[in-house]
A tleap script that builds the chain and sets N, CA, C and O, in Angstrom:
source leaprc.protein.ff14SB
mol = sequence {
  NMET LYS ASN SER ASN TYR GLN CYS PRO LYS
  CYS GLY ALA LEU ASP TYR GLU THR GLY GLU
  ILE ARG ALA THR GLY GLY THR LEU SER LYS
  ILE PHE ASP VAL GLN ASN LYS LYS PHE THR
  SER VAL THR CYS SER ASN CYS THR TYR THR
  GLU PHE TYR LYS THR LYS THR SER ALA LEU
  SER ASN ILE PHE ASP LEU PHE THR CASN
}
set mol.1.N position { -41.537 -43.387 -41.806 }
set mol.1.CA position { -41.756 -43.242 -40.386 }
set mol.1.C position { -42.620 -44.409 -39.924 }
set mol.1.O position { -43.462 -44.897 -40.678 }
set mol.2.N position { -42.421 -44.847 -38.721 }
set mol.2.CA position { -43.195 -45.953 -38.193 }
set mol.2.C position { -43.776 -45.555 -36.843 }
set mol.2.O position { -43.069 -45.039 -35.977 }
set mol.3.N position { -45.048 -45.796 -36.678 }
set mol.3.CA position { -45.736 -45.461 -35.442 }
set mol.3.C position { -46.714 -46.588 -35.136 }
set mol.3.O position { -47.483 -47.000 -36.004 }
set mol.4.N position { -46.686 -47.077 -33.920 }
set mol.4.CA position { -47.573 -48.182 -33.573 }
set mol.4.C position { -49.042 -47.760 -33.554 }
set mol.4.O position { -49.925 -48.619 -33.554 }
set mol.5.N position { -49.324 -46.439 -33.538 }
set mol.5.CA position { -50.697 -45.965 -33.526 }
set mol.5.C position { -51.308 -45.845 -34.920 }
set mol.5.O position { -52.525 -45.713 -35.045 }
set mol.6.N position { -50.482 -45.888 -35.972 }
set mol.6.CA position { -51.006 -45.730 -37.331 }
set mol.6.C position { -50.981 -47.061 -38.057 }
set mol.6.O position { -49.991 -47.791 -38.026 }
set mol.7.N position { -52.094 -47.357 -38.709 }
set mol.7.CA position { -52.159 -48.501 -39.607 }
set mol.7.C position { -53.002 -48.077 -40.798 }
set mol.7.O position { -54.123 -47.598 -40.624 }
set mol.8.N position { -52.479 -48.246 -41.998 }
set mol.8.CA position { -53.187 -47.849 -43.209 }
set mol.8.C position { -54.522 -48.588 -43.291 }
set mol.8.O position { -54.551 -49.816 -43.213 }
set mol.9.N position { -55.633 -47.852 -43.448 }
set mol.9.CA position { -56.933 -48.514 -43.535 }
set mol.9.C position { -57.140 -49.289 -44.832 }
set mol.9.O position { -58.056 -50.105 -44.932 }
set mol.10.N position { -56.286 -49.033 -45.829 }
set mol.10.CA position { -56.441 -49.701 -47.126 }
set mol.10.C position { -55.637 -50.997 -47.215 }
set mol.10.O position { -56.160 -52.032 -47.626 }
set mol.11.N position { -54.328 -50.930 -46.816 }
set mol.11.CA position { -53.479 -52.118 -46.988 }
set mol.11.C position { -52.930 -52.672 -45.673 }
set mol.11.O position { -52.357 -53.761 -45.657 }
set mol.12.N position { -53.099 -51.937 -44.570 }
set mol.12.CA position { -52.647 -52.429 -43.274 }
set mol.12.C position { -51.196 -52.155 -42.943 }
set mol.12.O position { -50.721 -52.593 -41.896 }
set mol.13.N position { -50.466 -51.440 -43.804 }
set mol.13.CA position { -49.053 -51.142 -43.552 }
set mol.13.C position { -48.908 -50.169 -42.387 }
set mol.13.O position { -49.837 -49.431 -42.059 }
set mol.14.N position { -47.721 -50.180 -41.765 }
set mol.14.CA position { -47.456 -49.307 -40.623 }
set mol.14.C position { -46.564 -48.120 -40.967 }
set mol.14.O position { -46.458 -47.192 -40.165 }
set mol.15.N position { -45.925 -48.120 -42.124 }
set mol.15.CA position { -45.029 -47.031 -42.532 }
set mol.15.C position { -45.814 -45.932 -43.222 }
set mol.15.O position { -46.715 -46.208 -44.013 }
set mol.16.N position { -45.472 -44.681 -42.921 }
set mol.16.CA position { -46.191 -43.548 -43.498 }
set mol.16.C position { -45.293 -42.316 -43.580 }
set mol.16.O position { -44.228 -42.265 -42.965 }
set mol.17.N position { -45.733 -41.339 -44.338 }
set mol.17.CA position { -45.076 -40.036 -44.447 }
set mol.17.C position { -46.116 -38.962 -44.158 }
set mol.17.O position { -47.295 -39.135 -44.464 }
set mol.18.N position { -45.681 -37.857 -43.571 }
set mol.18.CA position { -46.597 -36.751 -43.319 }
set mol.18.C position { -46.195 -35.551 -44.159 }
set mol.18.O position { -45.038 -35.418 -44.558 }
set mol.19.N position { -47.161 -34.678 -44.424 }
set mol.19.CA position { -46.916 -33.467 -45.192 }
set mol.19.C position { -47.930 -32.405 -44.795 }
set mol.19.O position { -48.743 -32.603 -43.892 }
set mol.20.N position { -47.864 -31.288 -45.480 }
set mol.20.CA position { -48.767 -30.173 -45.193 }
set mol.20.C position { -49.220 -29.541 -46.490 }
set mol.20.O position { -48.454 -29.445 -47.449 }
set mol.21.N position { -50.473 -29.109 -46.515 }
set mol.21.CA position { -51.011 -28.416 -47.673 }
set mol.21.C position { -51.829 -27.236 -47.161 }
set mol.21.O position { -52.489 -27.325 -46.125 }
set mol.22.N position { -51.778 -26.132 -47.897 }
set mol.22.CA position { -52.553 -24.946 -47.538 }
set mol.22.C position { -53.470 -24.620 -48.707 }
set mol.22.O position { -53.118 -24.840 -49.866 }
set mol.23.N position { -54.655 -24.090 -48.392 }
set mol.23.CA position { -55.649 -23.782 -49.425 }
set mol.23.C position { -56.404 -22.512 -49.056 }
set mol.23.O position { -56.419 -22.098 -47.896 }
set mol.24.N position { -57.028 -21.900 -50.057 }
set mol.24.CA position { -57.862 -20.731 -49.804 }
set mol.24.C position { -59.220 -21.178 -49.299 }
set mol.24.O position { -59.638 -22.312 -49.531 }
set mol.25.N position { -59.913 -20.269 -48.598 }
set mol.25.CA position { -61.180 -20.648 -48.008 }
set mol.25.C position { -62.386 -20.031 -48.669 }
set mol.25.O position { -63.385 -20.721 -48.870 }
set mol.26.N position { -62.335 -18.765 -49.014 }
set mol.26.CA position { -63.507 -18.089 -49.556 }
set mol.26.C position { -63.128 -17.107 -50.639 }
set mol.26.O position { -61.988 -17.088 -51.101 }
set mol.27.N position { -64.082 -16.293 -51.044 }
set mol.27.CA position { -63.894 -15.370 -52.163 }
set mol.27.C position { -62.789 -14.355 -51.895 }
set mol.27.O position { -61.906 -14.167 -52.732 }
set mol.28.N position { -62.826 -13.700 -50.741 }
set mol.28.CA position { -61.805 -12.692 -50.447 }
set mol.28.C position { -60.410 -13.298 -50.335 }
set mol.28.O position { -59.435 -12.701 -50.791 }
set mol.29.N position { -60.311 -14.476 -49.735 }
set mol.29.CA position { -58.998 -15.100 -49.636 }
set mol.29.C position { -58.492 -15.531 -51.013 }
set mol.29.O position { -57.282 -15.557 -51.239 }
set mol.30.N position { -59.385 -15.865 -51.925 }
set mol.30.CA position { -58.972 -16.182 -53.296 }
set mol.30.C position { -58.500 -14.939 -54.025 }
set mol.30.O position { -57.503 -14.986 -54.746 }
set mol.31.N position { -59.205 -13.817 -53.847 }
set mol.31.CA position { -58.818 -12.556 -54.507 }
set mol.31.C position { -57.441 -12.117 -54.041 }
set mol.31.O position { -56.604 -11.723 -54.853 }
set mol.32.N position { -57.199 -12.183 -52.729 }
set mol.32.CA position { -55.916 -11.734 -52.177 }
set mol.32.C position { -54.880 -12.841 -52.109 }
set mol.32.O position { -53.772 -12.615 -51.622 }
set mol.33.N position { -55.217 -14.037 -52.588 }
set mol.33.CA position { -54.319 -15.198 -52.616 }
set mol.33.C position { -53.772 -15.519 -51.227 }
set mol.33.O position { -52.566 -15.690 -51.050 }
set mol.34.N position { -54.665 -15.599 -50.250 }
set mol.34.CA position { -54.301 -15.943 -48.881 }
set mol.34.C position { -54.785 -17.361 -48.605 }
set mol.34.O position { -55.979 -17.650 -48.681 }
set mol.35.N position { -53.844 -18.236 -48.285 }
set mol.35.CA position { -54.196 -19.617 -47.970 }
set mol.35.C position { -54.485 -19.709 -46.479 }
set mol.35.O position { -53.573 -19.913 -45.677 }
set mol.36.N position { -55.756 -19.557 -46.106 }
set mol.36.CA position { -56.118 -19.536 -44.691 }
set mol.36.C position { -56.631 -20.871 -44.181 }
set mol.36.O position { -57.100 -20.947 -43.046 }
set mol.37.N position { -56.559 -21.911 -44.969 }
set mol.37.CA position { -56.930 -23.269 -44.541 }
set mol.37.C position { -55.664 -24.116 -44.586 }
set mol.37.O position { -54.895 -24.047 -45.544 }
set mol.38.N position { -55.453 -24.918 -43.538 }
set mol.38.CA position { -54.241 -25.721 -43.443 }
set mol.38.C position { -54.628 -27.164 -43.136 }
set mol.38.O position { -55.473 -27.416 -42.277 }
set mol.39.N position { -54.009 -28.106 -43.840 }
set mol.39.CA position { -54.290 -29.527 -43.654 }
set mol.39.C position { -52.979 -30.293 -43.511 }
set mol.39.O position { -51.986 -29.970 -44.163 }
set mol.40.N position { -52.986 -31.299 -42.661 }
set mol.40.CA position { -51.854 -32.214 -42.537 }
set mol.40.C position { -52.228 -33.486 -43.274 }
set mol.40.O position { -53.335 -34.001 -43.115 }
set mol.41.N position { -51.309 -33.991 -44.080 }
set mol.41.CA position { -51.573 -35.229 -44.820 }
set mol.41.C position { -50.766 -36.373 -44.216 }
set mol.41.O position { -49.641 -36.187 -43.752 }
set mol.42.N position { -51.364 -37.552 -44.235 }
set mol.42.CA position { -50.693 -38.784 -43.823 }
set mol.42.C position { -50.807 -39.735 -45.000 }
set mol.42.O position { -51.909 -40.121 -45.391 }
set mol.43.N position { -49.657 -40.114 -45.570 }
set mol.43.CA position { -49.620 -40.959 -46.761 }
set mol.43.C position { -48.947 -42.282 -46.446 }
set mol.43.O position { -47.837 -42.311 -45.915 }
set mol.44.N position { -49.611 -43.362 -46.769 }
set mol.44.CA position { -49.055 -44.698 -46.588 }
set mol.44.C position { -47.853 -44.871 -47.519 }
set mol.44.O position { -47.943 -44.591 -48.714 }
set mol.45.N position { -46.736 -45.331 -46.971 }
set mol.45.CA position { -45.530 -45.537 -47.777 }
set mol.45.C position { -45.661 -46.728 -48.717 }
set mol.45.O position { -44.927 -46.819 -49.701 }
set mol.46.N position { -46.571 -47.632 -48.434 }
set mol.46.CA position { -46.732 -48.828 -49.246 }
set mol.46.C position { -47.655 -48.599 -50.443 }
set mol.46.O position { -47.260 -48.847 -51.583 }
set mol.47.N position { -48.880 -48.128 -50.195 }
set mol.47.CA position { -49.868 -48.028 -51.276 }
set mol.47.C position { -50.206 -46.586 -51.666 }
set mol.47.O position { -51.000 -46.369 -52.582 }
set mol.48.N position { -49.622 -45.608 -50.990 }
set mol.48.CA position { -49.809 -44.159 -51.207 }
set mol.48.C position { -51.229 -43.666 -50.912 }
set mol.48.O position { -51.609 -42.588 -51.368 }
set mol.49.N position { -52.010 -44.429 -50.165 }
set mol.49.CA position { -53.315 -43.948 -49.699 }
set mol.49.C position { -53.068 -42.737 -48.797 }
set mol.49.O position { -52.203 -42.785 -47.923 }
set mol.50.N position { -53.822 -41.652 -49.003 }
set mol.50.CA position { -53.596 -40.406 -48.272 }
set mol.50.C position { -54.865 -39.945 -47.579 }
set mol.50.O position { -55.954 -39.972 -48.154 }
set mol.51.N position { -54.703 -39.518 -46.325 }
set mol.51.CA position { -55.786 -38.914 -45.558 }
set mol.51.C position { -55.376 -37.496 -45.202 }
set mol.51.O position { -54.198 -37.230 -44.967 }
set mol.52.N position { -56.350 -36.573 -45.159 }
set mol.52.CA position { -56.089 -35.181 -44.796 }
set mol.52.C position { -56.811 -34.853 -43.505 }
set mol.52.O position { -57.961 -35.243 -43.302 }
set mol.53.N position { -56.119 -34.127 -42.632 }
set mol.53.CA position { -56.681 -33.689 -41.364 }
set mol.53.C position { -56.554 -32.180 -41.268 }
set mol.53.O position { -55.472 -31.628 -41.467 }
set mol.54.N position { -57.658 -31.512 -40.964 }
set mol.54.CA position { -57.661 -30.060 -40.861 }
set mol.54.C position { -56.944 -29.637 -39.580 }
set mol.54.O position { -57.190 -30.186 -38.506 }
set mol.55.N position { -56.051 -28.649 -39.712 }
set mol.55.CA position { -55.350 -28.096 -38.560 }
set mol.55.C position { -55.622 -26.605 -38.484 }
set mol.55.O position { -56.037 -25.992 -39.468 }
set mol.56.N position { -55.395 -26.035 -37.345 }
set mol.56.CA position { -55.659 -24.611 -37.150 }
set mol.56.C position { -54.514 -23.770 -37.683 }
set mol.56.O position { -53.351 -24.167 -37.612 }
set mol.57.N position { -54.856 -22.598 -38.220 }
set mol.57.CA position { -53.845 -21.638 -38.652 }
set mol.57.C position { -53.897 -20.446 -37.711 }
set mol.57.O position { -54.935 -20.148 -37.122 }
set mol.58.N position { -52.776 -19.776 -37.579 }
set mol.58.CA position { -52.735 -18.604 -36.716 }
set mol.58.C position { -52.966 -17.347 -37.550 }
set mol.58.O position { -52.742 -17.345 -38.760 }
set mol.59.N position { -53.410 -16.295 -36.901 }
set mol.59.CA position { -53.616 -15.011 -37.579 }
set mol.59.C position { -52.295 -14.486 -38.117 }
set mol.59.O position { -52.260 -13.883 -39.190 }
set mol.60.N position { -51.206 -14.706 -37.384 }
set mol.60.CA position { -49.892 -14.241 -37.815 }
set mol.60.C position { -49.462 -14.904 -39.122 }
set mol.60.O position { -48.917 -14.237 -40.001 }
set mol.61.N position { -49.702 -16.202 -39.257 }
set mol.61.CA position { -49.321 -16.877 -40.505 }
set mol.61.C position { -50.170 -16.387 -41.674 }
set mol.61.O position { -49.676 -16.294 -42.798 }
set mol.62.N position { -51.456 -16.069 -41.420 }
set mol.62.CA position { -52.317 -15.530 -42.480 }
set mol.62.C position { -51.860 -14.145 -42.922 }
set mol.62.O position { -51.875 -13.842 -44.115 }
set mol.63.N position { -51.456 -13.303 -41.978 }
set mol.63.CA position { -50.944 -11.959 -42.306 }
set mol.63.C position { -49.643 -12.080 -43.074 }
set mol.63.O position { -49.451 -11.386 -44.072 }
set mol.64.N position { -48.740 -12.953 -42.627 }
set mol.64.CA position { -47.475 -13.164 -43.313 }
set mol.64.C position { -47.722 -13.643 -44.745 }
set mol.64.O position { -47.048 -13.202 -45.675 }
set mol.65.N position { -48.683 -14.539 -44.917 }
set mol.65.CA position { -49.031 -15.058 -46.250 }
set mol.65.C position { -49.536 -13.938 -47.145 }
set mol.65.O position { -49.210 -13.903 -48.332 }
set mol.66.N position { -50.328 -13.018 -46.595 }
set mol.66.CA position { -50.869 -11.905 -47.374 }
set mol.66.C position { -49.746 -11.021 -47.926 }
set mol.66.O position { -49.807 -10.601 -49.082 }
set mol.67.N position { -48.735 -10.737 -47.125 }
set mol.67.CA position { -47.664 -9.823 -47.543 }
set mol.67.C position { -46.559 -10.504 -48.339 }
set mol.67.O position { -45.753 -9.814 -48.963 }
set mol.68.N position { -46.492 -11.819 -48.341 }
set mol.68.CA position { -45.429 -12.505 -49.094 }
set mol.68.C position { -45.883 -12.997 -50.446 }
set mol.68.O position { -45.068 -13.537 -51.195 }
set mol.69.N position { -47.153 -12.836 -50.795 }
set mol.69.CA position { -47.638 -13.290 -52.107 }
set mol.69.C position { -47.441 -12.257 -53.156 }
set mol.69.O position { -47.794 -12.478 -54.314 }
savepdb mol mol.pdb
quit
């Protein structure tokens, strides 16, 4: 993907890929295996430098995660 607003801080390339990762937040979420933290990743296509940005999760997605694990 190419965006004029993104430039890799490590190598200066303009091409990147995005992804998503979910993680647990605290003790209860670990016990019930609920991933209530969500991050968007931006990875440079040239050097694979990756940055993570925290995004908001909805209560509905957390409930769905609880019942599908």
